[in-house]
N, C-alpha and C positions, 0 to 999 in steps of 0.2 A: 545787631549785625549778623549776616550769614557767616557760616564758618569759613568759607573761602575768602570773604572780605576781611575777616579777623586775621587770617594767615597773611594776606597781603599787607595789612597794616603793621603786623609784627615784623615782617621782612623788610619793611620800609625803614626800620630802626637798627637792623643788624645786617651784616654782610651775608651770613649763612646760618642755617639752623638745621639740626637733625630732627626728623619728624618724630622720633621717640621723645626727645626733649619737649617738642612742641605739644605732644599729647599730654605730657605731665603738666606743662604750663597751663593748658586750656582745661585740663580735667576731662578730656574726651578719650574715647577708645582710639587706639592707634589706627585701626582699619578705617574708621570714619575720617580721620585726618588724611589718610591716603586717598580716599575717594574724592575729597574736596581738592586735594593737590592735583589729581588727574584732570579734573574739570578745568582748572585754570592753566594747567600746563598745555592743554589742547589749544588754548588761546595765546600761547607763547608768552604768557605773563611771568612764568617762573620756569626754571630749569631744575631738574632733579637728577642726582647721581646716586646709583644704588650703593648702599653700605651694608656690610655684614659684620655683626659683632657677636661675641659669645660671652655668656655669663653663667655663673653657678647658682643653682637654686636648690632648696631643700626638697627632698622627696617627702612623701607622706610619712614614712618612717622617721625621716630626719626631723620633721616638725614635732613628732612625738618625743624624740630625744631632746630637742631644744626646750620643750615645755617641762618634761619630767625627769630628764637626766639620762646619761648613757646607760647601756645595759650593764656594764661593769660597775658603774657607781650604784645602780639600783641593787645589784647583787651584794656589793660591799655593805650597803646600809641594812640589808636584810639579815646579816649575820649577827647573832647576839654575842655578848662579851664572853660567855662561857663556851661558844662554838656551837656547831650544828652538824649532824651527819651529812655527808655529801649527797646521798640519795634523797634525803628529805629536803635539802636546799634546792635540788634540781626540780622538785615537784612544786615548790611554793613560789619560785621566782620566774616571771616570764622571760623568755629568751635567755634562760640560765646557761645554756651551752656556750653561747657567744660571750656572755658576761663573765663566766668562769674562766674561759681561756684568756680574755683580755686582762682580767684582774690578776691572774697568776703571772702573766708576762710583765705587768707593771709592778709586781712585787707588793700588791696590796693585801694579798691573802696567802695563807699557807695551810698545809694539811698536817695535823698533829696526830702521830701514831703512838705516842708514849703511854697513853692511858688505856690501851686495849683497842677499842673500836676507833677507827680514824675519824677525826673531827676537822671541819673547815673552820679556821679562826682568822681574825683580822691580824695582819702583820704590822700595820702602821696604825697610829692612833687617829689620823685624819687624812683626807685626800682632797685634791683639787680636780674637779671634773672638767678637764680641758676640752673634751669633745663637746659637751654642752655649751661651754663658753664660745668655742669656735663657731658652732652652728648658729648661736644667737647673734654673733657679729655679722655673719653672712646674711642672716634674716634682716638685719638692719641696713644691709648694703655695704658692709665693710668686709673686704676680702684681702687679707694680708697673709694668707696661708702659704707655706712652702708647697711646691708641687707634689713632693712625696706624701705629705699629710693629706692634701686634697685628693690625690689618687687613692689613698687608703680609705678615705670616707666614701669615695665613689664605689670602691669594691664592696664596701659594707652597705651600699645602697642607701646611704644617708644624703648624698649629693648627686645631682644630675647636671650635665652641661646643656645649656639652652642656647641655640643659635637664633639671633634676632636679626631680621632684615628690616632695614629702614631706608630712608632717602635723605640725602643732604640737599637742602633747598637753597638756591641762589636766585637772584633777579634775572628774568628773561628779557629778550629784546623789546617786548611790548609791555614791560612792567608798568603797572599803575595801581593805585589803591582803589580805583573805581572800575568796576567790571562793565564793559560794553557788550551788549547782546549782539552776537554775530549771526548773520543769516546763514541758514543751512541749505535752502533750496532756491534755485533760480527759477522764478515763475514766469508765465507768459505775460502777466500784468506788469512785472518789472521790465521786461523787454519792450513792451508796447509803450510804457510811459517813460522809459529811460532812467528810472530811479536806480537801476542796478549800478550805474556809473558812480553813485555817491554812497553806496552801501559797502560795508565790510563783510566778507564771507568767511565762514569757518573753513579752515584748510581741509581738503579731502585727502584721505589716506588711501591712495591707490594700491598700496601694498597689502592692505587688510584682506584677509580671506573671508569669503562669505560663509554663511551657515551651510555646512555640507549636508546634502540630502541623506536620509537614512538608507535608501537603496534606490535603484532604478525601477521604473514601472512602465509597463507596456501601454502605449496609447491605445484607446479603443479601436482606432483604425487598424492598428497592427494586429490586434486580437481577432477582428473579423477577417482581415486579410489572411491570417494564418488558417482560419477555418475554411475559407474559400480555396486556398492553395491545397489543403489536405483533401478536399472533395475532388479537385481535379486530379491529384496524384493517385487517389484511390481508384479513379476511373481510367487510369492508364495514360494520362496526358503528360507531355513533356513541356517544361517551362521555356518560353522563348526569351532570348536576351533583350532587355528593354532599357538598357542604360544610355541610349542615345536619344536625348531630348530634342536636339536640333535635327530636322530632316529637310530634305529638299522638297519642293512642291511636286517634283516628279514622283517620288515614292509616296508622298502623303495624298496626292490627288490623281495625277495622270495614270500611274500604274493601276489605280483602282477604277479606271474608266470613268472618272469624274471630269466633266468638261471644264475647259479653262474659263468659261464665262459663268460657271456656277456661282451662286451668291455666297456659298461658304468660303470661296477663295478671295473674298473682299476683305480689306483691312479692318472693317468693322467687326468681323467675326474671327479673324486669325491674326496672331502676332507674327509679323515678318521681322527677320533679323537684318539689322543695318550693317553689321560688320562681323564676319564677311556676309555680304548681301546675296551672294550666289555661289554656286558650285558647278564644276564640270565633270565630276567623278561619277560617270554613268557607264553601264554596259551598253555601248553604242548600238550594237545590233538589236538588242532588246528595245532600246529607246526608239529606233526607227520603226519597229513593228508596232509599238504603242502609238507613235505619231500617225502611222498609216491607218490603224483601226479607228482612231479618233476622227481623222480628216476625210478618209475615203471609205472606211468600213472594211469588212473582211470577216472570215470565219462565220459566214451566214448572216452578218449584220451590216446594215448600211452606215453605221457610225453616226457621228453628229454633224458631218458635212460642214466643217468650219476650217479656217486657216490656223492650224495648230502651230504655236510659236515656242521654240525651244527656250527663249528668254523667260517665259512664264514658268516653265518646268525647272529652270535653274535657280529660282528664288528660294532662299533659305527661310525656314520658319520654325517656330516651336510646334511640334507635332500636335495636331488637333484630335487625333485618335490613335490607339495602338494598332489599328488595322494597317497602318504604314509598316509596322514591324511584321505583321502577318504577310504582307505583300513581299517583303524581303525574304522571309523564310520560305514561302511558296516558290519564289524564283530560284533560290538555292536548291530546293527540293527538285525542281524541274531539270536542274543541271546534272542530276545523277544519271548514270548510264542505264540503270534499271529502276523504275519507279517502285517505291515501297510505301504503303499507306502510313499516314502519320496523324497523330492527335497532338495539337499544340494548345497552350494557354498562356496568358500573360495577365499580370495585375500591376499596373504602374501609372505614373502621372501623365496626364494630357493637359493641354492649355487652350483656352478659348478667350477671346477678347470680350468678356462679359462685364457688365456693370455690377460691382459688388453690392450685395444686399443680403437679407436674411436667408435667401434661397439660392443665391448665385455665388460662385467663386470663379476666379480667373484660372485656377488650376484645380484639378480633381483627379481621382483615380478611375481608370476604366478596367473592367473585368471582361476578358474576351476569351472565347473558346473557338477553336478551329479544328475541323476533321477533314482530312483529304483521303479519298479512296475511290475505287472504281465503282461506278453505277450508283452512287449515292443520290438520293432524291428527297422529296418533301417528307415522305413517310419516315425516312431515317432521321431527318432533322427533328421531327416531332417526337420520335422515340428517344433520341438523345436528350432533348430538352426536358421531356417528362422525367427521365432518370435524374438529370442534373437538378431540376427545381424541386423534386421530391426530397432530395438531400438538403435543400435549403428550408424545407418545411412547408412548401406549397404543393398541395395534393390535388387541387382542382384547377386545371389550366384550360384556357381557350386561346385560339389563334385567329388573328384578323389580318386579311391581306393588306399590304402596305407597299410603299415605294422607297427604294434606296437606289442610288446611281450605280452601285456595283453588285447588287444582288437581285436575282430574278429566278424564282419568285421570292418575295420578301414577306415576313410576318411580324406583326406586333404580338407580344406575348402578354396575356392577361391572367391574373390569378384571382380567385374568389376570396375576398376578405370577410372574415366572419365576425370579428369582435374588436380587437385592439385598433387604435388609430394607426394609420398606414400612410407612408410616403410613396409617391410614384418613384420606382427605382430607375426609370429611364430619364425622367425630367423632374428635377426637384422643385420646379415651379408649381407643379400640380400637387397640392397637399390636401388630403382628404381625411376627415375625422368621422365619416359616415360608416354605418354598419351594413353588412349584407350587400356589398357591391363588388363588381368585377373591376380590378385595378390593373393598369398597365405596369408591367414589371421589367420588360426588356424588349429587345429588337433582334431579329434574326433573318436569315435568308440563305440562299444558295448562290455562291459567287458566279457571276456571269461568264460565259465563254469568252467575251471580249476582254475580260481581265485575265483569265487563266491561259488561254491558248497562245497569246503572244509570249508568255513566259517560257513556253516549250513543253508544258505538261501534255501528256497523252490526251487524245480527244475523249476517251471514255472515262477520264478521271473527273470527279466532281468534288467540290469543297463546300461544306456546310459550316455556318458560323453563327454566333450569337454574342451579345454583349449587354452589360448593365454597368451601373456605377458602383463604387465601393462605399462612398459617403452615405448614400441614401439608406441602404440596409443597416448601416451602422447607427444612423440616427433612429431607425425603427427600434433596433435592439436596445439602445440606451436611452430611449425616451426623450430625444432632443428635437426641438422644432425650429431651431435657428442654427444654421450651419456654422455660424461664427462662434458658437459654443463648442464646436468640435475641433476646428482648426483656426489658426490665426493668433494674433497677439492678445486677444481677450479671453483665451481659454483659461478656465480655472484649473490650476494644477491639482487641486483636491479632487476634481472629477476624474482625472487620470489616475490619481493615487487610490481612490476609494472604490472605483467601479470594478465589479468582478470580471473574471475571464469570460469571454463570449463562448456560448455553446449553441450552435444552430440545431434546429429540430430535425436531425437526420432520421 
């Protein structure tokens, strides 16, 4: 029989039992008994109440006294009938100092000075070694000593008080001499087959504390984000507030001169909010200017020539890019009495209605830089991009004309990849392991007048901007080819714990 079954069978014949006594009965270590009790207590087959008892045990010196006699008795027996000089006695008897003091107080010995040199002699013809007798009784488990005697032996370090912890066992509500195996996990097979209805489950301890982590560790995304942020700050940029995930279609699309019939505004690409589904909190004079430039044109542009609807602009959504934040910042900049050049950056989450797979997430981080100043053009944009990407470790850049609804001219940014495998920083769907290739790493452009002038910015003010993702350079730095290994429920926490801090090749 297993030890826990033996305990149950024993408890079937008694009302209660101390685990210390049980250990003696079974000839087992007490700790082993406790372990078996805990396993069946979790099944509510037994109940245990803690007990605390104290007992006296012999010290190592006490065991020597019990075997060989007390110090005073050994000293008494070492004295010859004719006596012995005290100095010589102290040399030949172990623990003579203690033994001499105790033997004198008990009247066993005396010092004879009648013959010239003092001699230590026996005073009585025989003795009874009570100390040895007492310690042997305690050794056998018999303790009838008065408290004063016991405390004296404790002071002499012959006895020590031991506190023993044990448990008083009684039968529990599920008591049985047969142990039934309880299920610990509710599996999908049990749910599908319905077998869970007939199974008994081990109770869950919802108050139990989990294993505390040794310390906190920065996620690789935070490490790379910190490096990007440091680069922007070193270049004199100010960080934009990006804590507003829900935006209106007006700031996310219309303010950026993106037409209302653009495919990006379809529910297949954008998460629209159902509650609240719309907003009316707009600067109305600015909204009217945006409406006019979309539907009729203006500022040297013919616009898109369509019937612009405010209902479309009022729709709430999860922002699809942090350029919506840039639009708000530029609008507030335009309200200043006197324009001052500014450099802004942001690194935060954006949301796209993507199908999740190894290269797509429904939410990711966008890194964006914006510079507003007088007379800025394409050459300034290329110069700033060259300085920025050099700090990221890209020293060979090329620029290709592209189209964006809210920038003109627009450029895709390419870097020459010389050796290690590389992920497209703009579109994670394009993954390349080839060597010696030009790879797209970002997008950029000069914001259109149709976007800036309705805000109220001076006509000679230009805004240059660029952006890339945060996840893709992080995957490059940490050698990951599946984005689900970086974020999401399948992330291995050891990857977060063990990976070193990120250092970009500045």
